[in-house]
C-alpha positions, 0 to 999 in steps of 0.5 A: 267308145266313150265318145260314141256313147256320149254322142248317142246320149246327147242326141237322145237327150236333145230329142227328148227335150225337143219332143217336150216342146213339140207343140211350140216348134211348129211355125206360127205366123203370129209368133215368129221363131225365137233365135239366139245370137251369137251362137256359138258364144263365149260371154253372152247371148241375146234373143230376137223375136222374143215378145212372148218370152217371160223367162229363159232357162238354161239346161245342160245336156243331162237335163240339169238346170244351170241358170235362169233369167227373167226376160227383158227386151234387148237383154244380154244373158251373161254365161261367162261363168259356165263351162264350155259345151252345149246347152239347151235353152228353154223359153217360157211364156207368161203361163210358164209353158215352154214356148221353144227349146234351142241349142246354144254352144258356149266356147 
């Protein structure tokens, strides 16, 4: 029962985050989709197609802010100190608006 409630909560939480950045999730030929790699990961992650990103913010599935980084081209974002689990990564533009939200699995 606990697992079912947790799965339901995670699904609803991810939907609310996705809806918060819904305008950014539509394909835009002038701004390619941002990708996270490697995913899943255990130590760090990197971004591709990230020219519009100014900062990267990591949230747990409860919506609590875990970490934030100022974006740099070809940067590796260290997450070794975070517990294993699923996280939501928000990419913010220069106007501090959400560009996109992605899921990251840390193992």
